[in-house]
mmCIF file of the N, C-alpha and C atoms, coordinates in Angstrom:
data_MODEL
# 
_entry.id   MODEL 
# 
loop_
_atom_site.group_PDB 
_atom_site.id 
_atom_site.type_symbol 
_atom_site.label_atom_id 
_atom_site.label_alt_id 
_atom_site.label_comp_id 
_atom_site.label_asym_id 
_atom_site.label_entity_id 
_atom_site.label_seq_id 
_atom_site.pdbx_PDB_ins_code 
_atom_site.Cartn_x 
_atom_site.Cartn_y 
_atom_site.Cartn_z 
_atom_site.occupancy 
_atom_site.B_iso_or_equiv 
_atom_site.pdbx_formal_charge 
_atom_site.auth_seq_id 
_atom_site.auth_comp_id 
_atom_site.auth_asym_id 
_atom_site.auth_atom_id 
_atom_site.pdbx_PDB_model_num 
ATOM 1   N N  . UNK A 1 1  ? 0.763   -1.586 0.327   1.00 0.00 ? 1  UNK A N  1 
ATOM 2   C CA . UNK A 1 1  ? -0.238  0.364  0.394   1.00 0.00 ? 1  UNK A CA 1 
ATOM 3   C C  . UNK A 1 1  ? 1.277   1.325  0.104   1.00 0.00 ? 1  UNK A C  1 
ATOM 4   N N  . UNK A 1 2  ? 2.357   1.452  0.423   1.00 0.00 ? 2  UNK A N  1 
ATOM 5   C CA . UNK A 1 2  ? 3.056   2.181  0.411   1.00 0.00 ? 2  UNK A CA 1 
ATOM 6   C C  . UNK A 1 2  ? 3.361   2.597  -0.470  1.00 0.00 ? 2  UNK A C  1 
ATOM 7   N N  . UNK A 1 3  ? 3.605   1.988  -1.597  1.00 0.00 ? 3  UNK A N  1 
ATOM 8   C CA . UNK A 1 3  ? 4.405   1.729  -2.857  1.00 0.00 ? 3  UNK A CA 1 
ATOM 9   C C  . UNK A 1 3  ? 3.001   2.644  -3.716  1.00 0.00 ? 3  UNK A C  1 
ATOM 10  N N  . UNK A 1 4  ? 2.065   2.762  -3.160  1.00 0.00 ? 4  UNK A N  1 
ATOM 11  C CA . UNK A 1 4  ? 0.943   3.334  -4.126  1.00 0.00 ? 4  UNK A CA 1 
ATOM 12  C C  . UNK A 1 4  ? 0.564   4.523  -3.444  1.00 0.00 ? 4  UNK A C  1 
ATOM 13  N N  . UNK A 1 5  ? 0.472   4.837  -1.944  1.00 0.00 ? 5  UNK A N  1 
ATOM 14  C CA . UNK A 1 5  ? 1.267   6.467  -1.373  1.00 0.00 ? 5  UNK A CA 1 
ATOM 15  C C  . UNK A 1 5  ? 2.097   6.646  -2.666  1.00 0.00 ? 5  UNK A C  1 
ATOM 16  N N  . UNK A 1 6  ? 2.946   6.197  -2.198  1.00 0.00 ? 6  UNK A N  1 
ATOM 17  C CA . UNK A 1 6  ? 4.111   7.172  -3.202  1.00 0.00 ? 6  UNK A CA 1 
ATOM 18  C C  . UNK A 1 6  ? 4.074   7.608  -4.490  1.00 0.00 ? 6  UNK A C  1 
ATOM 19  N N  . UNK A 1 7  ? 3.063   6.497  -5.452  1.00 0.00 ? 7  UNK A N  1 
ATOM 20  C CA . UNK A 1 7  ? 2.965   7.284  -6.608  1.00 0.00 ? 7  UNK A CA 1 
ATOM 21  C C  . UNK A 1 7  ? 1.754   7.540  -7.064  1.00 0.00 ? 7  UNK A C  1 
ATOM 22  N N  . UNK A 1 8  ? 0.275   8.395  -5.756  1.00 0.00 ? 8  UNK A N  1 
ATOM 23  C CA . UNK A 1 8  ? -0.158  9.146  -5.206  1.00 0.00 ? 8  UNK A CA 1 
ATOM 24  C C  . UNK A 1 8  ? 0.867   10.005 -5.743  1.00 0.00 ? 8  UNK A C  1 
ATOM 25  N N  . UNK A 1 9  ? 1.350   10.192 -4.794  1.00 0.00 ? 9  UNK A N  1 
ATOM 26  C CA . UNK A 1 9  ? 2.774   10.906 -3.547  1.00 0.00 ? 9  UNK A CA 1 
ATOM 27  C C  . UNK A 1 9  ? 2.606   12.089 -5.266  1.00 0.00 ? 9  UNK A C  1 
ATOM 28  N N  . UNK A 1 10 ? 3.677   11.196 -6.350  1.00 0.00 ? 10 UNK A N  1 
ATOM 29  C CA . UNK A 1 10 ? 4.560   11.015 -6.781  1.00 0.00 ? 10 UNK A CA 1 
ATOM 30  C C  . UNK A 1 10 ? 3.418   11.926 -8.792  1.00 0.00 ? 10 UNK A C  1 
ATOM 31  N N  . UNK A 1 11 ? 2.101   12.127 -8.688  1.00 0.00 ? 11 UNK A N  1 
ATOM 32  C CA . UNK A 1 11 ? 1.524   11.959 -9.664  1.00 0.00 ? 11 UNK A CA 1 
ATOM 33  C C  . UNK A 1 11 ? 0.449   13.194 -8.914  1.00 0.00 ? 11 UNK A C  1 
ATOM 34  N N  . UNK A 1 12 ? 0.141   13.711 -8.174  1.00 0.00 ? 12 UNK A N  1 
ATOM 35  C CA . UNK A 1 12 ? 0.125   14.656 -7.026  1.00 0.00 ? 12 UNK A CA 1 
ATOM 36  C C  . UNK A 1 12 ? 1.338   16.065 -7.865  1.00 0.00 ? 12 UNK A C  1 
ATOM 37  N N  . UNK A 1 13 ? 2.810   15.264 -7.382  1.00 0.00 ? 13 UNK A N  1 
ATOM 38  C CA . UNK A 1 13 ? 3.413   16.731 -7.098  1.00 0.00 ? 13 UNK A CA 1 
ATOM 39  C C  . UNK A 1 13 ? 3.678   17.703 -8.616  1.00 0.00 ? 13 UNK A C  1 
ATOM 40  N N  . UNK A 1 14 ? 3.127   16.034 -9.858  1.00 0.00 ? 14 UNK A N  1 
ATOM 41  C CA . UNK A 1 14 ? 3.669   16.349 -11.142 1.00 0.00 ? 14 UNK A CA 1 
ATOM 42  C C  . UNK A 1 14 ? 2.403   16.873 -11.718 1.00 0.00 ? 14 UNK A C  1 
ATOM 43  N N  . UNK A 1 15 ? 1.115   16.681 -11.429 1.00 0.00 ? 15 UNK A N  1 
ATOM 44  C CA . UNK A 1 15 ? 0.437   17.489 -11.749 1.00 0.00 ? 15 UNK A CA 1 
ATOM 45  C C  . UNK A 1 15 ? 0.194   19.510 -11.366 1.00 0.00 ? 15 UNK A C  1 
ATOM 46  N N  . UNK A 1 16 ? 0.928   19.260 -10.167 1.00 0.00 ? 16 UNK A N  1 
ATOM 47  C CA . UNK A 1 16 ? 1.334   20.849 -10.192 1.00 0.00 ? 16 UNK A CA 1 
ATOM 48  C C  . UNK A 1 16 ? 1.707   21.793 -10.598 1.00 0.00 ? 16 UNK A C  1 
ATOM 49  N N  . UNK A 1 17 ? 2.570   20.783 -10.393 1.00 0.00 ? 17 UNK A N  1 
ATOM 50  C CA . UNK A 1 17 ? 3.652   21.319 -11.095 1.00 0.00 ? 17 UNK A CA 1 
ATOM 51  C C  . UNK A 1 17 ? 3.471   21.821 -12.939 1.00 0.00 ? 17 UNK A C  1 
ATOM 52  N N  . UNK A 1 18 ? 2.689   20.786 -13.234 1.00 0.00 ? 18 UNK A N  1 
ATOM 53  C CA . UNK A 1 18 ? 2.094   21.178 -14.252 1.00 0.00 ? 18 UNK A CA 1 
ATOM 54  C C  . UNK A 1 18 ? 1.852   22.711 -14.817 1.00 0.00 ? 18 UNK A C  1 
ATOM 55  N N  . UNK A 1 19 ? 0.288   22.398 -13.378 1.00 0.00 ? 19 UNK A N  1 
ATOM 56  C CA . UNK A 1 19 ? -0.229  23.503 -13.680 1.00 0.00 ? 19 UNK A CA 1 
ATOM 57  C C  . UNK A 1 19 ? 0.577   24.977 -12.813 1.00 0.00 ? 19 UNK A C  1 
ATOM 58  N N  . UNK A 1 20 ? 1.655   24.839 -12.547 1.00 0.00 ? 20 UNK A N  1 
ATOM 59  C CA . UNK A 1 20 ? 2.939   26.626 -12.491 1.00 0.00 ? 20 UNK A CA 1 
ATOM 60  C C  . UNK A 1 20 ? 3.173   26.049 -13.275 1.00 0.00 ? 20 UNK A C  1 
ATOM 61  N N  . UNK A 1 21 ? 3.758   25.819 -14.130 1.00 0.00 ? 21 UNK A N  1 
ATOM 62  C CA . UNK A 1 21 ? 3.859   26.095 -15.855 1.00 0.00 ? 21 UNK A CA 1 
ATOM 63  C C  . UNK A 1 21 ? 3.123   26.504 -16.926 1.00 0.00 ? 21 UNK A C  1 
ATOM 64  N N  . UNK A 1 22 ? 1.751   26.085 -16.609 1.00 0.00 ? 22 UNK A N  1 
ATOM 65  C CA . UNK A 1 22 ? 0.591   26.604 -17.700 1.00 0.00 ? 22 UNK A CA 1 
ATOM 66  C C  . UNK A 1 22 ? 0.156   28.494 -17.094 1.00 0.00 ? 22 UNK A C  1 
ATOM 67  N N  . UNK A 1 23 ? 0.266   28.359 -15.935 1.00 0.00 ? 23 UNK A N  1 
ATOM 68  C CA . UNK A 1 23 ? 0.363   29.625 -15.197 1.00 0.00 ? 23 UNK A CA 1 
ATOM 69  C C  . UNK A 1 23 ? 1.432   30.271 -15.582 1.00 0.00 ? 23 UNK A C  1 
ATOM 70  N N  . UNK A 1 24 ? 2.331   30.939 -15.865 1.00 0.00 ? 24 UNK A N  1 
ATOM 71  C CA . UNK A 1 24 ? 2.999   31.397 -16.231 1.00 0.00 ? 24 UNK A CA 1 
ATOM 72  C C  . UNK A 1 24 ? 3.964   31.189 -17.708 1.00 0.00 ? 24 UNK A C  1 
ATOM 73  N N  . UNK A 1 25 ? 2.958   31.116 -18.137 1.00 0.00 ? 25 UNK A N  1 
ATOM 74  C CA . UNK A 1 25 ? 2.891   31.496 -19.569 1.00 0.00 ? 25 UNK A CA 1 
ATOM 75  C C  . UNK A 1 25 ? 1.953   32.345 -20.024 1.00 0.00 ? 25 UNK A C  1 
ATOM 76  N N  . UNK A 1 26 ? 2.785   33.004 -20.449 1.00 0.00 ? 26 UNK A N  1 
ATOM 77  C CA . UNK A 1 26 ? 1.804   34.242 -21.300 1.00 0.00 ? 26 UNK A CA 1 
ATOM 78  C C  . UNK A 1 26 ? -0.106  34.102 -21.716 1.00 0.00 ? 26 UNK A C  1 
ATOM 79  N N  . UNK A 1 27 ? -0.116  35.416 -21.521 1.00 0.00 ? 27 UNK A N  1 
ATOM 80  C CA . UNK A 1 27 ? -1.856  35.138 -22.483 1.00 0.00 ? 27 UNK A CA 1 
ATOM 81  C C  . UNK A 1 27 ? -1.878  34.721 -23.763 1.00 0.00 ? 27 UNK A C  1 
ATOM 82  N N  . UNK A 1 28 ? -1.158  35.093 -24.790 1.00 0.00 ? 28 UNK A N  1 
ATOM 83  C CA . UNK A 1 28 ? -1.076  34.493 -26.054 1.00 0.00 ? 28 UNK A CA 1 
ATOM 84  C C  . UNK A 1 28 ? -1.377  33.094 -26.253 1.00 0.00 ? 28 UNK A C  1 
ATOM 85  N N  . UNK A 1 29 ? 0.334   32.042 -25.717 1.00 0.00 ? 29 UNK A N  1 
ATOM 86  C CA . UNK A 1 29 ? -0.180  31.563 -26.042 1.00 0.00 ? 29 UNK A CA 1 
ATOM 87  C C  . UNK A 1 29 ? -0.480  30.492 -25.205 1.00 0.00 ? 29 UNK A C  1 
ATOM 88  N N  . UNK A 1 30 ? -0.715  31.007 -23.786 1.00 0.00 ? 30 UNK A N  1 
ATOM 89  C CA . UNK A 1 30 ? -2.438  30.691 -23.483 1.00 0.00 ? 30 UNK A CA 1 
ATOM 90  C C  . UNK A 1 30 ? -3.242  29.937 -24.590 1.00 0.00 ? 30 UNK A C  1 
ATOM 91  N N  . UNK A 1 31 ? -3.737  31.998 -25.258 1.00 0.00 ? 31 UNK A N  1 
ATOM 92  C CA . UNK A 1 31 ? -4.646  31.426 -26.157 1.00 0.00 ? 31 UNK A CA 1 
ATOM 93  C C  . UNK A 1 31 ? -3.907  30.443 -27.203 1.00 0.00 ? 31 UNK A C  1 
ATOM 94  N N  . UNK A 1 32 ? -3.069  30.162 -27.870 1.00 0.00 ? 32 UNK A N  1 
ATOM 95  C CA . UNK A 1 32 ? -2.382  29.313 -28.565 1.00 0.00 ? 32 UNK A CA 1 
ATOM 96  C C  . UNK A 1 32 ? -2.621  27.986 -28.143 1.00 0.00 ? 32 UNK A C  1 
ATOM 97  N N  . UNK A 1 33 ? -2.495  27.548 -27.007 1.00 0.00 ? 33 UNK A N  1 
ATOM 98  C CA . UNK A 1 33 ? -2.886  26.685 -26.023 1.00 0.00 ? 33 UNK A CA 1 
ATOM 99  C C  . UNK A 1 33 ? -4.662  25.956 -27.074 1.00 0.00 ? 33 UNK A C  1 
ATOM 100 N N  . UNK A 1 34 ? -5.327  26.939 -26.569 1.00 0.00 ? 34 UNK A N  1 
ATOM 101 C CA . UNK A 1 34 ? -6.593  27.050 -25.899 1.00 0.00 ? 34 UNK A CA 1 
ATOM 102 C C  . UNK A 1 34 ? -7.243  26.859 -27.482 1.00 0.00 ? 34 UNK A C  1 
ATOM 103 N N  . UNK A 1 35 ? -6.852  26.642 -28.700 1.00 0.00 ? 35 UNK A N  1 
ATOM 104 C CA . UNK A 1 35 ? -7.212  27.526 -29.920 1.00 0.00 ? 35 UNK A CA 1 
ATOM 105 C C  . UNK A 1 35 ? -6.835  25.361 -30.904 1.00 0.00 ? 35 UNK A C  1 
ATOM 106 N N  . UNK A 1 36 ? -5.664  25.583 -29.730 1.00 0.00 ? 36 UNK A N  1 
ATOM 107 C CA . UNK A 1 36 ? -5.263  24.030 -30.017 1.00 0.00 ? 36 UNK A CA 1 
ATOM 108 C C  . UNK A 1 36 ? -5.914  22.968 -29.738 1.00 0.00 ? 36 UNK A C  1 
ATOM 109 N N  . UNK A 1 37 ? -6.281  22.698 -28.574 1.00 0.00 ? 37 UNK A N  1 
ATOM 110 C CA . UNK A 1 37 ? -7.308  22.014 -28.140 1.00 0.00 ? 37 UNK A CA 1 
ATOM 111 C C  . UNK A 1 37 ? -8.668  21.629 -28.874 1.00 0.00 ? 37 UNK A C  1 
ATOM 112 N N  . UNK A 1 38 ? -9.600  23.314 -29.037 1.00 0.00 ? 38 UNK A N  1 
ATOM 113 C CA . UNK A 1 38 ? -10.407 23.229 -29.940 1.00 0.00 ? 38 UNK A CA 1 
ATOM 114 C C  . UNK A 1 38 ? -10.566 22.303 -30.975 1.00 0.00 ? 38 UNK A C  1 
ATOM 115 N N  . UNK A 1 39 ? -8.908  22.827 -31.866 1.00 0.00 ? 39 UNK A N  1 
ATOM 116 C CA . UNK A 1 39 ? -8.747  22.503 -33.503 1.00 0.00 ? 39 UNK A CA 1 
ATOM 117 C C  . UNK A 1 39 ? -8.608  20.517 -33.587 1.00 0.00 ? 39 UNK A C  1 
ATOM 118 N N  . UNK A 1 40 ? -8.117  20.003 -32.218 1.00 0.00 ? 40 UNK A N  1 
ATOM 119 C CA . UNK A 1 40 ? -8.282  18.572 -31.529 1.00 0.00 ? 40 UNK A CA 1 
ATOM 120 C C  . UNK A 1 40 ? -9.296  17.897 -31.426 1.00 0.00 ? 40 UNK A C  1 
ATOM 121 N N  . UNK A 1 41 ? -9.724  19.003 -30.703 1.00 0.00 ? 41 UNK A N  1 
ATOM 122 C CA . UNK A 1 41 ? -11.588 18.119 -29.841 1.00 0.00 ? 41 UNK A CA 1 
ATOM 123 C C  . UNK A 1 41 ? -12.637 18.653 -30.922 1.00 0.00 ? 41 UNK A C  1 
ATOM 124 N N  . UNK A 1 42 ? -12.751 19.051 -31.966 1.00 0.00 ? 42 UNK A N  1 
ATOM 125 C CA . UNK A 1 42 ? -12.986 19.754 -33.240 1.00 0.00 ? 42 UNK A CA 1 
ATOM 126 C C  . UNK A 1 42 ? -14.321 18.297 -34.079 1.00 0.00 ? 42 UNK A C  1 
ATOM 127 N N  . UNK A 1 43 ? -13.195 17.530 -34.609 1.00 0.00 ? 43 UNK A N  1 
ATOM 128 C CA . UNK A 1 43 ? -13.644 16.515 -35.580 1.00 0.00 ? 43 UNK A CA 1 
ATOM 129 C C  . UNK A 1 43 ? -14.258 15.129 -34.093 1.00 0.00 ? 43 UNK A C  1 
ATOM 130 N N  . UNK A 1 44 ? -13.859 15.370 -33.329 1.00 0.00 ? 44 UNK A N  1 
ATOM 131 C CA . UNK A 1 44 ? -14.697 14.196 -31.967 1.00 0.00 ? 44 UNK A CA 1 
ATOM 132 C C  . UNK A 1 44 ? -16.255 15.235 -32.052 1.00 0.00 ? 44 UNK A C  1 
ATOM 133 N N  . UNK A 1 45 ? -16.650 15.992 -31.471 1.00 0.00 ? 45 UNK A N  1 
ATOM 134 C CA . UNK A 1 45 ? -17.486 17.132 -31.558 1.00 0.00 ? 45 UNK A CA 1 
ATOM 135 C C  . UNK A 1 45 ? -18.296 17.046 -32.904 1.00 0.00 ? 45 UNK A C  1 
ATOM 136 N N  . UNK A 1 46 ? -17.752 16.575 -34.040 1.00 0.00 ? 46 UNK A N  1 
ATOM 137 C CA . UNK A 1 46 ? -18.459 17.385 -34.838 1.00 0.00 ? 46 UNK A CA 1 
ATOM 138 C C  . UNK A 1 46 ? -19.256 14.812 -36.057 1.00 0.00 ? 46 UNK A C  1 
ATOM 139 N N  . UNK A 1 47 ? -18.045 14.394 -34.899 1.00 0.00 ? 47 UNK A N  1 
ATOM 140 C CA . UNK A 1 47 ? -18.822 13.533 -35.395 1.00 0.00 ? 47 UNK A CA 1 
ATOM 141 C C  . UNK A 1 47 ? -19.916 12.411 -34.677 1.00 0.00 ? 47 UNK A C  1 
ATOM 142 N N  . UNK A 1 48 ? -19.905 13.490 -33.331 1.00 0.00 ? 48 UNK A N  1 
ATOM 143 C CA . UNK A 1 48 ? -21.439 13.685 -32.698 1.00 0.00 ? 48 UNK A CA 1 
ATOM 144 C C  . UNK A 1 48 ? -22.483 14.345 -33.514 1.00 0.00 ? 48 UNK A C  1 
ATOM 145 N N  . UNK A 1 49 ? -21.834 14.973 -34.604 1.00 0.00 ? 49 UNK A N  1 
ATOM 146 C CA . UNK A 1 49 ? -23.079 16.381 -34.370 1.00 0.00 ? 49 UNK A CA 1 
ATOM 147 C C  . UNK A 1 49 ? -23.125 17.342 -34.386 1.00 0.00 ? 49 UNK A C  1 
ATOM 148 N N  . UNK A 1 50 ? -22.127 17.538 -33.698 1.00 0.00 ? 50 UNK A N  1 
ATOM 149 C CA . UNK A 1 50 ? -22.118 19.570 -33.160 1.00 0.00 ? 50 UNK A CA 1 
ATOM 150 C C  . UNK A 1 50 ? -21.352 19.915 -33.794 1.00 0.00 ? 50 UNK A C  1 
ATOM 151 N N  . UNK A 1 51 ? -22.319 21.169 -33.439 1.00 0.00 ? 51 UNK A N  1 
ATOM 152 C CA . UNK A 1 51 ? -21.312 22.385 -35.065 1.00 0.00 ? 51 UNK A CA 1 
ATOM 153 C C  . UNK A 1 51 ? -20.409 22.573 -34.051 1.00 0.00 ? 51 UNK A C  1 
ATOM 154 N N  . UNK A 1 52 ? -19.580 22.957 -34.615 1.00 0.00 ? 52 UNK A N  1 
ATOM 155 C CA . UNK A 1 52 ? -17.977 23.626 -34.686 1.00 0.00 ? 52 UNK A CA 1 
ATOM 156 C C  . UNK A 1 52 ? -17.403 24.349 -34.559 1.00 0.00 ? 52 UNK A C  1 
ATOM 157 N N  . UNK A 1 53 ? -16.728 25.432 -34.055 1.00 0.00 ? 53 UNK A N  1 
ATOM 158 C CA . UNK A 1 53 ? -16.177 26.597 -34.826 1.00 0.00 ? 53 UNK A CA 1 
ATOM 159 C C  . UNK A 1 53 ? -14.618 26.995 -33.694 1.00 0.00 ? 53 UNK A C  1 
ATOM 160 N N  . UNK A 1 54 ? -13.609 26.740 -34.425 1.00 0.00 ? 54 UNK A N  1 
ATOM 161 C CA . UNK A 1 54 ? -12.923 27.051 -34.184 1.00 0.00 ? 54 UNK A CA 1 
ATOM 162 C C  . UNK A 1 54 ? -11.858 28.577 -34.141 1.00 0.00 ? 54 UNK A C  1 
ATOM 163 N N  . UNK A 1 55 ? -11.665 28.179 -33.028 1.00 0.00 ? 55 UNK A N  1 
ATOM 164 C CA . UNK A 1 55 ? -11.451 30.776 -32.837 1.00 0.00 ? 55 UNK A CA 1 
ATOM 165 C C  . UNK A 1 55 ? -10.078 30.619 -34.139 1.00 0.00 ? 55 UNK A C  1 
ATOM 166 N N  . UNK A 1 56 ? -9.324  29.973 -34.273 1.00 0.00 ? 56 UNK A N  1 
ATOM 167 C CA . UNK A 1 56 ? -8.668  30.804 -35.740 1.00 0.00 ? 56 UNK A CA 1 
ATOM 168 C C  . UNK A 1 56 ? -7.287  29.159 -35.932 1.00 0.00 ? 56 UNK A C  1 
ATOM 169 N N  . UNK A 1 57 ? -7.079  29.061 -37.093 1.00 0.00 ? 57 UNK A N  1 
ATOM 170 C CA . UNK A 1 57 ? -6.683  28.100 -37.458 1.00 0.00 ? 57 UNK A CA 1 
ATOM 171 C C  . UNK A 1 57 ? -5.063  28.565 -36.902 1.00 0.00 ? 57 UNK A C  1 
ATOM 172 N N  . UNK A 1 58 ? -4.463  26.580 -36.715 1.00 0.00 ? 58 UNK A N  1 
ATOM 173 C CA . UNK A 1 58 ? -2.908  26.582 -35.587 1.00 0.00 ? 58 UNK A CA 1 
ATOM 174 C C  . UNK A 1 58 ? -1.944  27.292 -36.765 1.00 0.00 ? 58 UNK A C  1 
ATOM 175 N N  . UNK A 1 59 ? -2.213  27.097 -38.008 1.00 0.00 ? 59 UNK A N  1 
ATOM 176 C CA . UNK A 1 59 ? -1.201  27.420 -38.979 1.00 0.00 ? 59 UNK A CA 1 
ATOM 177 C C  . UNK A 1 59 ? -1.334  28.645 -39.455 1.00 0.00 ? 59 UNK A C  1 
ATOM 178 N N  . UNK A 1 60 ? -2.207  29.579 -38.721 1.00 0.00 ? 60 UNK A N  1 
ATOM 179 C CA . UNK A 1 60 ? -2.869  31.402 -39.298 1.00 0.00 ? 60 UNK A CA 1 
ATOM 180 C C  . UNK A 1 60 ? -1.430  31.922 -38.493 1.00 0.00 ? 60 UNK A C  1 
ATOM 181 N N  . UNK A 1 61 ? -0.889  33.128 -39.324 1.00 0.00 ? 61 UNK A N  1 
ATOM 182 C CA . UNK A 1 61 ? 0.078   34.203 -39.052 1.00 0.00 ? 61 UNK A CA 1 
ATOM 183 C C  . UNK A 1 61 ? -0.318  34.841 -38.260 1.00 0.00 ? 61 UNK A C  1 
ATOM 184 N N  . UNK A 1 62 ? -1.756  34.833 -38.359 1.00 0.00 ? 62 UNK A N  1 
ATOM 185 C CA . UNK A 1 62 ? -2.350  35.615 -37.418 1.00 0.00 ? 62 UNK A CA 1 
ATOM 186 C C  . UNK A 1 62 ? -2.450  36.196 -36.741 1.00 0.00 ? 62 UNK A C  1 
ATOM 187 N N  . UNK A 1 63 ? -2.487  37.184 -35.455 1.00 0.00 ? 63 UNK A N  1 
ATOM 188 C CA . UNK A 1 63 ? -2.395  36.664 -34.330 1.00 0.00 ? 63 UNK A CA 1 
ATOM 189 C C  . UNK A 1 63 ? -3.958  36.170 -33.497 1.00 0.00 ? 63 UNK A C  1 
ATOM 190 N N  . UNK A 1 64 ? -3.680  35.150 -32.717 1.00 0.00 ? 64 UNK A N  1 
ATOM 191 C CA . UNK A 1 64 ? -4.875  34.527 -32.389 1.00 0.00 ? 64 UNK A CA 1 
ATOM 192 C C  . UNK A 1 64 ? -6.378  35.513 -31.451 1.00 0.00 ? 64 UNK A C  1 
ATOM 193 N N  . UNK A 1 65 ? -4.761  36.506 -30.534 1.00 0.00 ? 65 UNK A N  1 
ATOM 194 C CA . UNK A 1 65 ? -6.324  37.490 -30.140 1.00 0.00 ? 65 UNK A CA 1 
ATOM 195 C C  . UNK A 1 65 ? -7.513  38.425 -30.851 1.00 0.00 ? 65 UNK A C  1 
ATOM 196 N N  . UNK A 1 66 ? -7.025  38.689 -32.101 1.00 0.00 ? 66 UNK A N  1 
ATOM 197 C CA . UNK A 1 66 ? -7.777  39.186 -33.124 1.00 0.00 ? 66 UNK A CA 1 
ATOM 198 C C  . UNK A 1 66 ? -8.268  38.209 -34.420 1.00 0.00 ? 66 UNK A C  1 
ATOM 199 N N  . UNK A 1 67 ? -8.747  37.081 -34.403 1.00 0.00 ? 67 UNK A N  1 
ATOM 200 C CA . UNK A 1 67 ? -9.959  36.071 -35.420 1.00 0.00 ? 67 UNK A CA 1 
ATOM 201 C C  . UNK A 1 67 ? -9.992  37.081 -36.248 1.00 0.00 ? 67 UNK A C  1 
ATOM 202 N N  . UNK A 1 68 ? -9.892  36.430 -37.059 1.00 0.00 ? 68 UNK A N  1 
ATOM 203 C CA . UNK A 1 68 ? -11.137 37.687 -38.092 1.00 0.00 ? 68 UNK A CA 1 
ATOM 204 C C  . UNK A 1 68 ? -12.175 36.408 -39.081 1.00 0.00 ? 68 UNK A C  1 
ATOM 205 N N  . UNK A 1 69 ? -12.822 37.335 -39.865 1.00 0.00 ? 69 UNK A N  1 
ATOM 206 C CA . UNK A 1 69 ? -14.148 36.000 -39.790 1.00 0.00 ? 69 UNK A CA 1 
ATOM 207 C C  . UNK A 1 69 ? -13.643 34.402 -40.881 1.00 0.00 ? 69 UNK A C  1 
ATOM 208 N N  . UNK A 1 70 ? -12.756 35.294 -41.618 1.00 0.00 ? 70 UNK A N  1 
ATOM 209 C CA . UNK A 1 70 ? -11.727 34.496 -42.433 1.00 0.00 ? 70 UNK A CA 1 
ATOM 210 C C  . UNK A 1 70 ? -11.172 33.582 -41.869 1.00 0.00 ? 70 UNK A C  1 
ATOM 211 N N  . UNK A 1 71 ? -10.644 33.864 -40.687 1.00 0.00 ? 71 UNK A N  1 
ATOM 212 C CA . UNK A 1 71 ? -10.283 32.763 -39.722 1.00 0.00 ? 71 UNK A CA 1 
ATOM 213 C C  . UNK A 1 71 ? -11.024 31.458 -39.303 1.00 0.00 ? 71 UNK A C  1 
ATOM 214 N N  . UNK A 1 72 ? -12.029 31.638 -39.499 1.00 0.00 ? 72 UNK A N  1 
ATOM 215 C CA . UNK A 1 72 ? -12.769 30.549 -38.178 1.00 0.00 ? 72 UNK A CA 1 
ATOM 216 C C  . UNK A 1 72 ? -13.136 29.539 -38.814 1.00 0.00 ? 72 UNK A C  1 
ATOM 217 N N  . UNK A 1 73 ? -13.266 28.626 -38.241 1.00 0.00 ? 73 UNK A N  1 
ATOM 218 C CA . UNK A 1 73 ? -13.472 27.680 -39.201 1.00 0.00 ? 73 UNK A CA 1 
ATOM 219 C C  . UNK A 1 73 ? -15.478 26.936 -39.220 1.00 0.00 ? 73 UNK A C  1 
ATOM 220 N N  . UNK A 1 74 ? -16.008 26.739 -39.075 1.00 0.00 ? 74 UNK A N  1 
ATOM 221 C CA . UNK A 1 74 ? -17.601 27.277 -39.046 1.00 0.00 ? 74 UNK A CA 1 
ATOM 222 C C  . UNK A 1 74 ? -18.268 25.553 -40.187 1.00 0.00 ? 74 UNK A C  1 
ATOM 223 N N  . UNK A 1 75 ? -18.557 25.304 -39.514 1.00 0.00 ? 75 UNK A N  1 
ATOM 224 C CA . UNK A 1 75 ? -19.531 23.755 -40.335 1.00 0.00 ? 75 UNK A CA 1 
ATOM 225 C C  . UNK A 1 75 ? -20.485 23.887 -39.866 1.00 0.00 ? 75 UNK A C  1 
ATOM 226 N N  . UNK A 1 76 ? -21.303 22.857 -41.000 1.00 0.00 ? 76 UNK A N  1 
ATOM 227 C CA . UNK A 1 76 ? -23.384 22.945 -40.432 1.00 0.00 ? 76 UNK A CA 1 
ATOM 228 C C  . UNK A 1 76 ? -23.357 20.913 -40.122 1.00 0.00 ? 76 UNK A C  1 
# 
């Protein structure tokens, strides 16, 4: 049982470290991460019949803080 406790302690410490790393990132980087997560989730949600709009394609050179309507992905 002690081994399980040690493993849980290690996992919780790693989770806390990851949260601190993410919290320290700049706002634009956090938005890039969010857009990437949207792009990853979009095919799954579309397969479930949901309408999905990804803020801006990751390959876009435009700032994710200022998406234009031309860069948004909208499906029916």
